[in-house]
C-alpha positions as a Markdown table, in Angstrom:
| # | Residue | x | y | z |
|---|---|---|---|---|
| 1 | Met | 72.7 | 116.4 | 57.7 |
| 2 | Glu | 76.3 | 117.2 | 58.4 |
| 3 | Val | 78.6 | 118.2 | 55.5 |
| 4 | Ser | 81.7 | 116.1 | 55.3 |
| 5 | Asn | 84.5 | 115.8 | 52.8 |
| 6 | Leu | 85.4 | 112.9 | 50.6 |
| 7 | Ser | 88.6 | 114.4 | 49.3 |
| 8 | Gly | 89.9 | 114.8 | 52.9 |
| 9 | Ala | 90.0 | 111.0 | 53.2 |
| 10 | Thr | 91.8 | 110.2 | 50.0 |
| 11 | Pro | 95.5 | 109.6 | 50.0 |
| 12 | Gly | 96.4 | 112.2 | 47.4 |
| 13 | Leu | 94.7 | 115.3 | 48.9 |
| 14 | Ala | 94.5 | 117.0 | 52.3 |
| 15 | Phe | 93.4 | 120.4 | 53.5 |
| 16 | Thr | 94.3 | 122.5 | 56.6 |
| 17 | Ser | 91.7 | 124.1 | 58.7 |
| 18 | Glu | 93.3 | 127.6 | 58.3 |
| 19 | Pro | 93.7 | 129.1 | 54.8 |
| 20 | Glu | 96.3 | 131.7 | 55.6 |
| 21 | Ser | 99.0 | 129.7 | 57.3 |
| 22 | Cys | 100.8 | 126.4 | 57.0 |
| 23 | Ser | 102.6 | 125.0 | 60.1 |
| 24 | Asp | 105.5 | 122.6 | 59.7 |
| 25 | Ser | 106.0 | 122.1 | 63.5 |
| 26 | Ser | 103.9 | 119.0 | 63.6 |
| 27 | Gly | 105.4 | 115.7 | 62.5 |
| 28 | Ser | 102.3 | 114.9 | 60.5 |
| 29 | Thr | 103.2 | 117.6 | 57.9 |
| 30 | Arg | 106.5 | 116.2 | 57.0 |
| 31 | Gly | 107.1 | 115.5 | 53.3 |
| 32 | Val | 104.3 | 117.8 | 52.2 |
| 33 | Gly | 104.4 | 121.1 | 50.3 |
| 34 | Cys | 102.4 | 124.1 | 51.3 |
| 35 | Thr | 100.6 | 126.5 | 49.0 |
| 36 | Pro | 99.5 | 130.1 | 50.0 |
| 37 | Gly | 95.9 | 129.0 | 50.4 |
| 38 | Gly | 96.8 | 126.4 | 53.0 |
| 39 | Leu | 96.5 | 123.4 | 50.7 |
| 40 | Leu | 98.8 | 120.5 | 51.7 |
| 41 | Leu | 100.0 | 118.5 | 48.8 |
| 42 | Pro | 102.3 | 115.4 | 49.2 |
| 43 | Asp | 105.5 | 115.5 | 47.3 |
| 44 | Arg | 105.1 | 114.3 | 43.7 |
| 45 | Glu | 101.4 | 113.6 | 44.2 |
| 46 | Pro | 98.7 | 114.7 | 41.8 |
| 47 | His | 96.1 | 117.2 | 43.0 |
| 48 | Phe | 93.3 | 114.6 | 42.7 |
| 49 | Ser | 93.9 | 111.0 | 43.1 |
| 50 | Ile | 92.4 | 108.3 | 40.8 |
| 51 | Phe | 90.3 | 107.2 | 43.8 |
| 52 | Thr | 88.8 | 110.7 | 44.2 |
| 53 | Val | 88.0 | 111.0 | 40.5 |
| 54 | Leu | 86.3 | 107.5 | 40.6 |
| 55 | Val | 84.2 | 108.3 | 43.6 |
| 56 | Val | 83.1 | 111.7 | 42.2 |
| 57 | Thr | 82.2 | 110.0 | 38.9 |
| 58 | Leu | 80.1 | 107.3 | 40.8 |
| 59 | Leu | 78.3 | 110.0 | 42.8 |
| 60 | Val | 77.5 | 112.0 | 39.6 |
| 61 | Leu | 76.1 | 108.9 | 38.0 |
| 62 | Leu | 74.0 | 108.2 | 41.1 |
| 63 | Ile | 72.6 | 111.7 | 41.0 |
| 64 | Ala | 71.7 | 111.4 | 37.3 |
| 65 | Ala | 70.2 | 108.0 | 37.6 |
| 66 | Thr | 68.1 | 108.9 | 40.7 |
| 67 | Phe | 66.7 | 112.0 | 38.9 |
| 68 | Leu | 66.0 | 110.3 | 35.6 |
| 69 | Trp | 64.5 | 107.1 | 37.0 |
| 70 | Asn | 62.1 | 109.0 | 39.3 |
| 71 | Leu | 61.3 | 111.5 | 36.6 |
| 72 | Leu | 60.4 | 108.5 | 34.3 |
| 73 | Val | 58.0 | 107.2 | 37.0 |
| 74 | Leu | 56.3 | 110.6 | 37.3 |
| 75 | Val | 55.9 | 111.0 | 33.5 |
| 76 | Thr | 54.5 | 107.5 | 33.3 |
| 77 | Ile | 51.9 | 108.2 | 36.0 |
| 78 | Leu | 50.9 | 111.4 | 34.4 |
| 79 | Arg | 50.5 | 110.0 | 30.9 |
| 80 | Val | 48.8 | 106.7 | 31.6 |
| 81 | Arg | 45.2 | 107.3 | 32.6 |
| 82 | Thr | 44.9 | 104.0 | 34.6 |
| 83 | Phe | 47.6 | 105.3 | 37.0 |
| 84 | His | 45.5 | 108.3 | 38.0 |
| 85 | Arg | 44.3 | 106.5 | 41.2 |
| 86 | Val | 45.4 | 104.8 | 44.4 |
| 87 | Pro | 48.0 | 103.5 | 45.1 |
| 88 | His | 49.9 | 105.3 | 42.3 |
| 89 | Asn | 49.3 | 108.7 | 43.9 |
| 90 | Leu | 51.5 | 107.4 | 46.8 |
| 91 | Val | 54.1 | 106.3 | 44.3 |
| 92 | Ala | 53.9 | 109.7 | 42.7 |
| 93 | Ser | 54.4 | 111.5 | 46.0 |
| 94 | Thr | 57.5 | 109.3 | 46.7 |
| 95 | Ala | 58.9 | 110.0 | 43.2 |
| 96 | Val | 58.4 | 113.8 | 43.7 |
| 97 | Ser | 60.4 | 113.7 | 47.0 |
| 98 | Asp | 63.1 | 111.6 | 45.4 |
| 99 | Val | 63.3 | 113.8 | 42.3 |
| 100 | Leu | 63.8 | 116.8 | 44.6 |
| 101 | Val | 66.5 | 115.0 | 46.5 |
| 102 | Ala | 68.3 | 114.3 | 43.3 |
| 103 | Ala | 67.8 | 117.8 | 41.8 |
| 104 | Leu | 68.3 | 120.1 | 44.8 |
| 105 | Val | 70.0 | 118.2 | 47.6 |
| 106 | Met | 72.5 | 115.8 | 46.2 |
| 107 | Pro | 74.3 | 118.2 | 43.8 |
| 108 | Leu | 75.0 | 120.8 | 46.6 |
| 109 | Ser | 76.0 | 118.0 | 48.9 |
| 110 | Leu | 78.6 | 116.9 | 46.3 |
| 111 | Val | 79.9 | 120.5 | 46.0 |
| 112 | Ser | 80.3 | 120.5 | 49.8 |
| 113 | Glu | 82.2 | 117.2 | 49.7 |
| 114 | Leu | 84.7 | 118.7 | 47.2 |
| 115 | Ser | 85.2 | 122.0 | 49.0 |
| 116 | Ala | 88.5 | 122.7 | 50.7 |
| 117 | Gly | 88.5 | 121.9 | 54.4 |
| 118 | Arg | 84.8 | 121.0 | 54.4 |
| 119 | Arg | 83.8 | 124.6 | 54.1 |
| 120 | Trp | 80.6 | 126.0 | 52.8 |
| 121 | Gln | 81.4 | 128.9 | 50.5 |
| 122 | Leu | 78.0 | 129.6 | 49.0 |
| 123 | Gly | 76.7 | 131.9 | 51.8 |
| 124 | Arg | 74.3 | 131.7 | 54.7 |
| 125 | Ser | 71.0 | 132.1 | 52.8 |
| 126 | Leu | 71.8 | 129.2 | 50.4 |
| 127 | Cys | 72.9 | 127.1 | 53.3 |
| 128 | His | 69.5 | 127.5 | 55.0 |
| 129 | Val | 67.7 | 126.7 | 51.7 |
| 130 | Trp | 69.8 | 123.6 | 51.1 |
| 131 | Ile | 69.5 | 122.3 | 54.7 |
| 132 | Ser | 65.7 | 122.9 | 54.6 |
| 133 | Phe | 65.2 | 121.1 | 51.4 |
| 134 | Asp | 67.6 | 118.3 | 52.5 |
| 135 | Val | 65.5 | 117.6 | 55.7 |
| 136 | Leu | 62.2 | 118.2 | 53.9 |
| 137 | Cys | 62.8 | 115.9 | 50.9 |
| 138 | Cys | 64.5 | 113.1 | 52.8 |
| 139 | Thr | 61.9 | 113.1 | 55.5 |
| 140 | Ala | 59.1 | 113.1 | 52.9 |
| 141 | Ser | 60.7 | 110.2 | 51.1 |
| 142 | Ile | 61.0 | 108.2 | 54.3 |
| 143 | Trp | 57.4 | 108.8 | 55.3 |
| 144 | Asn | 56.1 | 108.1 | 51.8 |
| 145 | Val | 57.7 | 104.6 | 52.1 |
| 146 | Ala | 55.7 | 104.2 | 55.4 |
| 147 | Ala | 52.5 | 105.3 | 53.6 |
| 148 | Ile | 53.0 | 102.8 | 50.8 |
| 149 | Ala | 53.6 | 100.1 | 53.4 |
| 150 | Leu | 50.4 | 101.1 | 55.3 |
| 151 | Asp | 48.4 | 101.1 | 52.1 |
| 152 | Arg | 49.6 | 97.6 | 51.1 |
| 153 | Tyr | 48.9 | 96.4 | 54.7 |
| 154 | Trp | 45.3 | 97.6 | 54.6 |
| 155 | Thr | 44.8 | 96.2 | 51.1 |
| 156 | Ile | 46.0 | 92.8 | 52.1 |
| 157 | Thr | 44.3 | 92.5 | 55.5 |
| 158 | Arg | 41.1 | 94.5 | 55.1 |
| 159 | His | 40.3 | 94.3 | 51.4 |
| 160 | Leu | 36.6 | 94.2 | 52.0 |
| 161 | Gln | 36.4 | 97.2 | 54.3 |
| 162 | Tyr | 39.2 | 99.1 | 52.5 |
| 163 | Thr | 37.0 | 100.2 | 49.6 |
| 164 | Leu | 38.2 | 102.5 | 46.8 |
| 165 | Arg | 36.6 | 105.5 | 48.4 |
| 166 | Thr | 38.2 | 104.8 | 51.8 |
| 167 | Arg | 41.5 | 104.1 | 50.0 |
| 168 | Arg | 41.4 | 107.5 | 48.3 |
| 169 | Arg | 40.7 | 109.4 | 51.5 |
| 170 | Ala | 43.4 | 107.5 | 53.4 |
| 171 | Ser | 46.0 | 108.0 | 50.7 |
| 172 | Ala | 45.2 | 111.7 | 50.4 |
| 173 | Leu | 45.4 | 112.1 | 54.2 |
| 174 | Met | 48.7 | 110.2 | 54.4 |
| 175 | Ile | 50.2 | 112.4 | 51.6 |
| 176 | Gly | 49.1 | 115.6 | 53.4 |
| 177 | Val | 50.4 | 114.4 | 56.8 |
| 178 | Thr | 53.7 | 113.3 | 55.2 |
| 179 | Trp | 54.5 | 116.7 | 53.7 |
| 180 | Ala | 53.2 | 118.7 | 56.6 |
| 181 | Leu | 55.3 | 116.8 | 59.1 |
| 182 | Ser | 58.3 | 116.9 | 56.9 |
| 183 | Ala | 58.0 | 120.7 | 56.5 |
| 184 | Leu | 57.6 | 121.1 | 60.3 |
| 185 | Ile | 60.8 | 119.1 | 61.0 |
| 186 | Ala | 62.7 | 121.0 | 58.2 |
| 187 | Leu | 61.6 | 124.5 | 59.2 |
| 188 | Ala | 61.6 | 124.2 | 63.0 |
| 189 | Pro | 65.2 | 125.6 | 63.4 |
| 190 | Leu | 64.2 | 128.7 | 61.3 |
| 191 | Leu | 60.8 | 129.2 | 62.8 |
| 192 | Phe | 61.6 | 128.6 | 66.5 |
| 193 | Gly | 65.3 | 129.5 | 66.6 |
| 194 | Trp | 66.2 | 125.8 | 67.3 |
| 195 | Gly | 69.9 | 126.0 | 66.7 |
| 196 | Glu | 71.8 | 127.4 | 63.7 |
| 197 | Ala | 72.7 | 125.7 | 60.5 |
| 198 | Tyr | 75.4 | 128.0 | 59.3 |
| 199 | Asp | 78.6 | 128.8 | 61.2 |
| 200 | Ala | 80.2 | 131.9 | 59.6 |
| 201 | Arg | 83.5 | 131.6 | 61.5 |
| 202 | Leu | 84.1 | 128.0 | 60.5 |
| 203 | Gln | 82.2 | 128.3 | 57.2 |
| 204 | Arg | 80.3 | 125.2 | 57.9 |
| 205 | Cys | 76.7 | 124.3 | 56.9 |
| 206 | Gln | 75.0 | 121.5 | 58.7 |
| 207 | Val | 71.7 | 120.5 | 60.3 |
| 208 | Ser | 71.3 | 122.1 | 63.8 |
| 209 | Gln | 73.3 | 120.2 | 66.3 |
| 210 | Glu | 71.1 | 121.3 | 69.2 |
| 211 | Pro | 70.6 | 118.1 | 71.2 |
| 212 | Ser | 66.8 | 118.6 | 71.7 |
| 213 | Tyr | 66.4 | 119.2 | 67.9 |
| 214 | Ala | 68.6 | 116.2 | 67.1 |
| 215 | Val | 66.2 | 114.0 | 69.2 |
| 216 | Phe | 63.1 | 115.6 | 67.7 |
| 217 | Ser | 64.3 | 115.5 | 64.0 |
| 218 | Thr | 65.7 | 112.0 | 64.1 |
| 219 | Cys | 62.7 | 110.5 | 65.8 |
| 220 | Gly | 60.2 | 112.4 | 63.6 |
| 221 | Ala | 62.1 | 111.8 | 60.3 |
| 222 | Phe | 63.3 | 108.2 | 60.9 |
| 223 | Tyr | 62.6 | 106.3 | 64.1 |
| 224 | Leu | 58.8 | 106.9 | 64.1 |
| 225 | Pro | 58.3 | 105.8 | 60.4 |
| 226 | Leu | 60.8 | 102.9 | 61.1 |
| 227 | Ala | 58.5 | 101.7 | 63.9 |
| 228 | Val | 55.5 | 102.0 | 61.6 |
| 229 | Val | 57.0 | 100.0 | 58.7 |
| 230 | Leu | 58.4 | 97.3 | 61.0 |
| 231 | Phe | 55.0 | 96.9 | 62.7 |
| 232 | Val | 53.2 | 96.9 | 59.3 |
| 233 | Tyr | 55.5 | 94.2 | 57.9 |
| 234 | Trp | 55.1 | 92.1 | 61.1 |
| 235 | Lys | 51.3 | 92.3 | 60.7 |
| 236 | Ile | 51.5 | 91.4 | 57.0 |
| 237 | Tyr | 53.8 | 88.4 | 57.8 |
| 238 | Lys | 51.3 | 87.2 | 60.5 |
| 239 | Ala | 48.3 | 87.6 | 58.2 |
| 240 | Ala | 50.1 | 85.7 | 55.4 |
| 241 | Lys | 51.2 | 82.9 | 57.8 |
| 242 | Phe | 47.6 | 82.6 | 59.2 |
| 243 | Arg | 46.1 | 82.4 | 55.7 |
| 244 | Phe | 48.6 | 79.8 | 54.6 |
| 245 | Gly | 48.1 | 77.7 | 57.7 |
| 246 | Arg | 44.3 | 77.9 | 57.4 |
| 247 | Arg | 44.5 | 76.9 | 53.7 |
| 248 | Arg | 46.7 | 73.8 | 54.7 |
| 249 | Arg | 44.2 | 72.8 | 57.4 |
| 250 | Ala | 41.4 | 73.0 | 54.9 |
| 251 | Val | 42.9 | 70.3 | 52.7 |
| 252 | Val | 41.6 | 67.0 | 54.2 |
| 253 | Pro | 41.5 | 63.5 | 52.6 |
| 254 | Leu | 38.2 | 62.5 | 51.0 |
| 255 | Pro | 36.5 | 59.2 | 51.5 |
| 256 | Ala | 37.0 | 56.6 | 48.7 |
| 257 | Thr | 33.3 | 56.8 | 47.8 |
| 258 | Thr | 33.3 | 60.5 | 47.3 |
| 259 | Gln | 33.4 | 61.8 | 43.8 |
| 260 | Ala | 35.3 | 64.9 | 43.1 |
| 261 | Lys | 33.9 | 67.5 | 40.8 |
| 262 | Glu | 36.0 | 69.6 | 38.5 |
| 263 | Val | 36.3 | 73.1 | 39.8 |
| 264 | Pro | 35.9 | 75.8 | 37.1 |
| 265 | Glu | 39.1 | 77.7 | 36.4 |
| 266 | Glu | 39.3 | 81.1 | 38.0 |
| 267 | Ala | 39.3 | 84.0 | 35.6 |
| 268 | Glu | 42.0 | 86.6 | 35.9 |
| 269 | Met | 41.6 | 90.0 | 34.3 |
| 270 | Val | 44.7 | 91.8 | 33.3 |
| 271 | Phe | 44.9 | 95.5 | 32.1 |
| 272 | Thr | 47.5 | 96.5 | 29.6 |
| 273 | Ala | 49.1 | 99.9 | 29.4 |
| 274 | Arg | 46.7 | 101.0 | 26.6 |
| 275 | Gly | 43.7 | 100.2 | 28.8 |
| 276 | Arg | 42.6 | 97.0 | 27.0 |
| 277 | Ala | 41.4 | 94.2 | 29.2 |
| 278 | Thr | 42.2 | 90.6 | 28.5 |
| 279 | Val | 41.0 | 87.6 | 30.4 |
| 280 | Thr | 43.2 | 84.6 | 31.3 |
| 281 | Phe | 42.4 | 81.5 | 33.3 |
| 282 | Gln | 44.4 | 80.0 | 36.1 |
| 283 | Thr | 44.4 | 76.3 | 36.1 |
| 284 | Ser | 46.4 | 75.5 | 39.3 |
| 285 | Gly | 48.2 | 77.0 | 42.2 |
| 286 | Asp | 47.2 | 80.2 | 44.1 |
| 287 | Ser | 44.3 | 82.4 | 43.1 |
| 288 | Trp | 44.9 | 85.7 | 41.4 |
| 289 | Arg | 44.2 | 87.6 | 44.6 |
| 290 | Glu | 46.6 | 85.4 | 46.6 |
| 291 | Gln | 49.4 | 85.9 | 44.0 |
| 292 | Lys | 48.8 | 89.7 | 44.1 |
| 293 | Glu | 49.0 | 89.7 | 47.9 |
| 294 | Lys | 52.2 | 87.7 | 47.8 |
| 295 | Arg | 53.8 | 90.2 | 45.3 |
| 296 | Ala | 52.6 | 93.1 | 47.5 |
| 297 | Ala | 54.0 | 91.5 | 50.7 |
| 298 | Met | 57.3 | 90.8 | 49.0 |
| 299 | Met | 57.5 | 94.3 | 47.6 |
| 300 | Val | 56.8 | 95.8 | 51.0 |
| 301 | Gly | 59.5 | 93.5 | 52.6 |
| 302 | Ile | 62.2 | 94.5 | 50.1 |
| 303 | Leu | 61.2 | 98.2 | 50.3 |
| 304 | Ile | 61.5 | 98.2 | 54.1 |
| 305 | Gly | 64.7 | 96.2 | 54.1 |
| 306 | Val | 66.5 | 98.5 | 51.7 |
| 307 | Phe | 65.1 | 101.6 | 53.5 |
| 308 | Val | 66.5 | 100.3 | 56.9 |
| 309 | Leu | 69.9 | 99.4 | 55.4 |
| 310 | Cys | 70.2 | 102.8 | 53.7 |
| 311 | Trp | 69.2 | 105.1 | 56.5 |
| 312 | Ile | 69.9 | 103.5 | 59.9 |
| 313 | Pro | 73.7 | 104.1 | 59.9 |
| 314 | Phe | 73.2 | 107.8 | 59.2 |
| 315 | Phe | 70.4 | 108.4 | 61.7 |
| 316 | Leu | 72.2 | 106.5 | 64.5 |
| 317 | Thr | 75.2 | 108.8 | 64.1 |
| 318 | Glu | 72.9 | 111.9 | 63.8 |
| 319 | Leu | 71.2 | 111.0 | 67.1 |
| 320 | Ile | 74.3 | 109.9 | 69.1 |
| 321 | Ser | 76.8 | 112.5 | 68.0 |
| 322 | Pro | 75.1 | 115.6 | 69.4 |
| 323 | Leu | 74.2 | 113.8 | 72.6 |
| 324 | Cys | 77.7 | 112.6 | 73.5 |
| 325 | Ala | 79.6 | 115.5 | 71.9 |
| 326 | Cys | 81.6 | 113.0 | 69.8 |
| 327 | Ser | 82.1 | 112.8 | 66.1 |
| 328 | Leu | 82.9 | 110.2 | 63.5 |
| 329 | Pro | 85.7 | 110.7 | 60.9 |
| 330 | Pro | 84.5 | 112.7 | 57.9 |
| 331 | Ile | 84.9 | 109.8 | 55.5 |
| 332 | Trp | 82.3 | 107.7 | 57.5 |
| 333 | Lys | 79.9 | 110.6 | 57.7 |
| 334 | Ser | 80.1 | 110.9 | 53.9 |
| 335 | Ile | 79.5 | 107.2 | 53.4 |
| 336 | Phe | 76.5 | 107.1 | 55.7 |
| 337 | Leu | 75.0 | 110.3 | 54.1 |
| 338 | Trp | 75.3 | 109.1 | 50.6 |
| 339 | Leu | 74.1 | 105.6 | 51.5 |
| 340 | Gly | 70.9 | 107.4 | 52.8 |
| 341 | Tyr | 70.6 | 109.4 | 49.6 |
| 342 | Ser | 70.9 | 106.2 | 47.5 |
| 343 | Asn | 67.5 | 105.1 | 49.0 |
| 344 | Ser | 65.9 | 107.6 | 46.6 |
| 345 | Phe | 67.5 | 105.6 | 43.7 |
| 346 | Phe | 66.3 | 102.2 | 45.0 |
| 347 | Asn | 62.7 | 103.2 | 45.7 |
| 348 | Pro | 61.4 | 103.4 | 42.1 |
| 349 | Leu | 63.4 | 100.3 | 41.2 |
| 350 | Ile | 61.6 | 98.3 | 43.9 |
| 351 | Tyr | 58.0 | 99.4 | 43.5 |
| 352 | Thr | 58.1 | 99.2 | 39.7 |
| 353 | Ala | 59.8 | 95.8 | 39.6 |
| 354 | Phe | 56.9 | 94.2 | 41.3 |
| 355 | Asn | 54.2 | 95.9 | 39.1 |
| 356 | Lys | 53.9 | 94.6 | 35.6 |
| 357 | Asn | 51.7 | 97.5 | 34.6 |
| 358 | Tyr | 54.7 | 99.9 | 35.0 |
| 359 | Asn | 56.9 | 97.7 | 32.8 |
| 360 | Asn | 54.2 | 97.7 | 30.1 |
| 361 | Ala | 53.7 | 101.4 | 30.5 |
| 362 | Phe | 57.5 | 102.0 | 30.1 |
| 363 | Lys | 57.6 | 99.9 | 27.0 |
| 364 | Ser | 54.5 | 101.7 | 25.6 |
| 365 | Leu | 56.0 | 105.1 | 26.4 |
| 366 | Phe | 59.4 | 104.4 | 24.6 |
| 367 | Thr | 57.6 | 102.8 | 21.7 |
| 368 | Lys | 55.5 | 105.9 | 21.2 |
| 369 | Gln | 58.6 | 108.1 | 21.4 |
| 370 | Arg | 60.0 | 106.2 | 18.4 |
């Protein structure tokens, strides 16, 4: 994931590519002052504009909110015994990857954004560690979204065959494959010499721009899971449409001589955060299972929609740029990169908003803290 510079796009701050000299032969440098380090400052302009300070503040808040919200989900899953099962292990795996994105990837990315001339000044070793964790955690987060979508799909369409034992095995296998594939994509440049992340001459730290690795990494980290989640949601939509149509066809007018009997109300069992079970009765509308399937389908749809909107601009540029030897302006690279990072913030918001048990568990957790 290429390092770009927010400050280079702001009107109050610009940097030259060479630290030791400052040329005034170009017409673009008129009206600016030159410092010994090569820093170009417009006359009577502050070092950091208000826009730069505002953007940095928003990014810091995004990092903090992403870390704290995913950490809250992890703590809740660990403390509430009813969450120690499927599908909450998939949610926990997603939260782990998103916590690592917020703790290890986003802060160093922000440091890179603020560095002079988009230079990496933290050394080659830390560059390799950062790039590896960047690719590992972001890829794992994306594949965890695909795993959650698959689990919801099998739960809705094959709830009789998809037993608890099968679900446990499938979720454990999906989590293992997710992290193994993510590690392979992240470590491939280091293990097989597939390009270099650090350029000592330019002091630049970025994902390997080798065209073959660009195709391999973008397809494995995004386009393949994208195909999976789109196929899954299409199947969920078809299954929901089929059930709704079958239910409408089943409603036929009764003859006048037929007497209708009252159907007993369907019982619904609800588990609270403390493990107590209460029974309520549904008098009309959809059954409890149908309502649950609708919530699951809606959650998967929103999760996939946000995932696509957040990541597709970045991965389109990551695939096209090395192949055509072209490059976007740094400000757009930064926008696309941080839009992708923001998916780690939206993930816990989405899959907890559609699960009342999480809301009850959050309330119980904060109540006990008091």
